N, C-alpha and C positions, 0 to 999 in steps of 0.2 A: 917272861916265861912263867907258866903256872907251876905251883908247888905240886909235889907228887900226891896223887889222889887214888883212893880205891875206886875202880871203875868196873862195872859189869857190862858185858856185851851179850845181849840176848839174841842168839842166832849165830850159827857157825857156818853159814854159807861163805862164798868167796868175798862178798863185800864186807860182811861183819868181821871176817878174819883179817882182811886187809886193814881195816880201821883199828882192830884190836892190836895188830902188830905195830902199827904206827904209834898208838898210845903207849904200848909197852916200851918201844924204843925211846920214847920221850921221857921215860922214867916213871910212868904211872904203874900202879899195881893192878893188873888187868886179869879178870876172871871171865871166861867165856862160858855161856850155856849152850850145850849141844843136845838136840833131841836124839841124835844117833850116838849110842855108846861107842861105836867103833871110831867115829870122828873124834870124840873126846880122847879116846885112848891114843889115837895117832898124834894128836896135838901134844899130849902129855909125855908120851914115850919117845916119839920120833921127831917131834917139833915140826910136823908137816900136817897139812890138811889136803886130802884128795880134791876138794873143791877148788883149791888154789895150788895146784901141783907145781913142782919145781921152785917153790918158794920156801926157804928155811925160816921158820918162825923163831922169835926170841925165846931162849930157854926159860925166861921168867914168866912167859905167857902160860897160863893154866886154863884147863877146861874142866867143866863140871856138868854132870848130867842131872843133878837135882837143882831145879830152878830156884827154889827158896834159898839154897846155900849160895848160889851164884850171885844173887842180887842183894842178899842181906848185908847191911852195913856199907853199901856202895854209895859214894857221894854223887856219882854220875851213872845213869843207866841208859845205855845205847840200845834202842830197839831196832833190830836188823833182821827180823823174820820176814818171810814172804808175806805180802800184804794180806792175803786171805787167811793167814794164821795169826795175825797180830792181836786181834781181839781175844781169842781164848788164851793165848800165851801170856799176854800182859794182864789179863784178868786174874790168872793164876799167880802172877808175880806181885800183884797190887798189895796184898796184905803183908808183904815182906820188904817193901820199899822203905828206905830210911826217910825220916822226916826231913824235908828240905832238899831231897835229892833232885839234881838236875836231870830232866828227862829229854833225851835227844832221839828223834826218829830218823832212821836212814832208809826206811822202806819206801819204795816208789810204786804206788798203785792205788786203786780205788776198790773198796770192799763191795763185792756183789751183794745185791739185795738192798742194803742201806744206801748204796751209792755215795759213801762217805770216804774222804781222804783220811789219812792216819791220825791227824790231829783230832778230828771229830770222832773217830773210832775210839781213841784213847780217852776222850772226854766222857765216854760212857762207862769206862772201867776204872779210871784212876780218880783220885780225890781232886777237888778243885785247887787245893794247895799245891799239889804236884803239877797240875796243868798250868798254873800260873808261872811255872818254871819250865815250860815246854818249849822245845826248839825242833825245827826240821832242817836236816842237812841234805843238800842236794847239789846238783851241778855236774858238769862233764868229767866223769871219773871212772875209768875202768879199774876194777879191783886189782888186776894183775899189774897194771902200770903204777898204781899207788904203792903196791907192795914192793915194786922195783925202784921206788923213790924217784919216779919221773915227775918233773915239775907239774903241779896240778893246781887249779883254782876252783874253789867251790863257794857256795853261799850257805849261811846258816840263818834261818828266819826264826825269831823268837816272839812269843806273845808279849814280852817286855824287852826293851833294849838291854837291860841289865843281864837277862838270861842269855840273849844272843851274844853279848860281849864276853860273858863267862865261857860259853861254848867256843867262841872264837879263840880265846886264850888257851883253852885246853887242847884243841885240835891243831892249831897252827904250828907248822914246822918250817924248816928251810926249803922243803920241797912241796909242802901242802899249804897253800895260801887260802885263808878263809875270810870272806867278806860277810858283813852282817846285813840284815834286812828285817823289816817288821811285817811284811806281807806274807804271813804263814800260808794262807790259802793259795796264793799265786805260786809260791815256791813249790808247794806240794802238788798242785795241779800240773805245773810244768813238768815235774819229774814223772808224773803218771802218763800224761798225754803223749809225751814224746815217744813212749814205747809203742803206741799204736802206729805212729808215723814211721817208726823204724821197721815195723812189719811191712808197711807199704814200700819203704825204700828197698828192703831186701827183695820184695816181689819184682820191682822194676829191674833189678840186677839179674834176678833169676830168669826174667823174660828176655834178657840179652841187651837191655838198653843201657845208655852211657850217661855222661856228665850232664847233658842238656836235661834229660829226664829227671836226674837226681836234683839238679838245681831248682827245677820247677816244683818238685815234690816237697823239698825242704821249705821253700818260700811260701807256697800256698798252705803247707801244713802248719807253719807258724801262724799264718793268718787265722786258720781254724782254731788253733789252740788259744790264741789271743781273744777271739770272739767269745768262746765259751768261758774263758777265765773272767772276762769283764762282765759277762751276763751273770756270773756267780759271785760277783762282788770283789774280784781281784783287781790289782792295778795293771794296766796295759804295759807299763814300763818293765814290770817283772819278767814278761815274756821276751823282752829284748836282751835280757841278761843271762847270767850263767845257768840258772835253773830252766830257762826257756830255750832261747836260740843256742846257747852253748851246749847244753845237753842234747838238743835235737841234732845239731851238726855231728857231734861225736857218735851218737847212737845210730844215725842213718848212714854214716860213712865208714865207721870203724869195723874191721873184721872181727874184733873181740865181742861185738854186740850180739847177745843171745837172741834178741828180738829180730834183728836184721838177718841173722842166720836162719831163723824159722821162716821168715818171709822169702829169703833166697831159695830155700828148698820148696816152698809152696809154688814159687814162680817157675821152678824147674819141673813141676808136675807131681811132686810127692803129696800124699794126703797128710792132713794135720795129725791124724791118729798115728801114722807111721813116724812122723817127725818127733812127736812127743814121747813115743814109746822108747826111743833110745837116747833121750836127754835126761841127764841127772840134775842139772840146774833148772831153775824156774825162769821161764820167759814171761814176765808180767803182762806184756802187751796182749797176750792171747785172751786172758780173762778181762783185762781192762777194756778191750774193744767193745764188749757187750755193755759194760757199765757206761762208757762214754757215749755209745749209741743211745742209750736210754736217757742220759743226762741232756744230750743235745735236743732230744724230743721234748723233754720236760721244760727246758728253758727256751724253746723255739729258736734254736741256733742252727743255721745251715752248716753242716760239716760233711761235704761230699766225699772227701778222702776217707774219713772215718766210716761213712756209710758203706763204701765199697769194701773196705777191709772187714767190716762186720759181716757182710754178705759172703766174702770168701771164707772167713773163719767159721761162721755159724751156719751158713746155708750152702756151702760147697760151690759157690759161684766160681766159674772159670776165671783165673787171674787176668788173662788176656782180654776177656769180655769186660772185666771191671775197669781196666785201664782205658779201653775204648769208650766206655760209658762216661768216664771223667773227661776225656778229650772232646766228646761230642755234646757236652752240656751247652745250653744256650749261651751265646756270646754276651759278655757284660763288661762294664768298667772294672778296673782293678780297685777293689774296695776292701778295706780291713775292718769295716764296721759291721 
């Protein structure tokens, strides 16, 4: 077990809070940064976070609204902001990071415009010394279940084996099992791409279809994820592991999935604007769909499920018509290449 360390968690959403609570319970000194003052106050005064309701947080867990104060002196900095905000938030934090701090990213998404995953985003704002100690944490893990100590397995991919093993030691508990990997790009892509497939999964449920449809969606979705990952230099095997298949199954089938919920409501006929208007948490797949659509075109990779999700989300295509278009594609051999 790792010695007690000062740890900063940048981002006070459900996932950042669940990981912060895990680390605090393990004996680390954890300070969270919250953009919203009312969330910081709730964590400090009531030991609760509305983004993770019904969970009592450790009294030792503290929240801070000044980013510099939250990260200063931390041996480990966990970046857990929504993916579209990671660049500006971590750019602001950069000047206050301790020399030699371990940087761990837990955000799952692709930045619009640059089409970069979080490791490449942070490459542009953090020093190379910090990026040599960069890791990405991903895998099938609903925040609410981690906070409830449900047995969970995840993967941490590091730019070096040493960094990955250090992160493994810091995060692993009796209910949170951490495996290591060195395919950072594959682990990050898996965590981002599965959110688009979760939208598709929710849409099929909203349309009234059952297990046959879901099994087909998950299997062919994994094929698309793997094709793009390999085209972008990742290892195919990574997508058969926790960051790929594991997270895909969880997010497509679990009722706690925000992306699946958005898809479900789209399939039931609600507009995207209506759905997003009454959501407080971020469904990463909505913006990721546009980024993945562009990446597929850039790399010449066929991703028919992504194409239909993109058209539903960005062009108001009727979900039933999108599913029909997928089913009526030209017959072909089953091919993962």
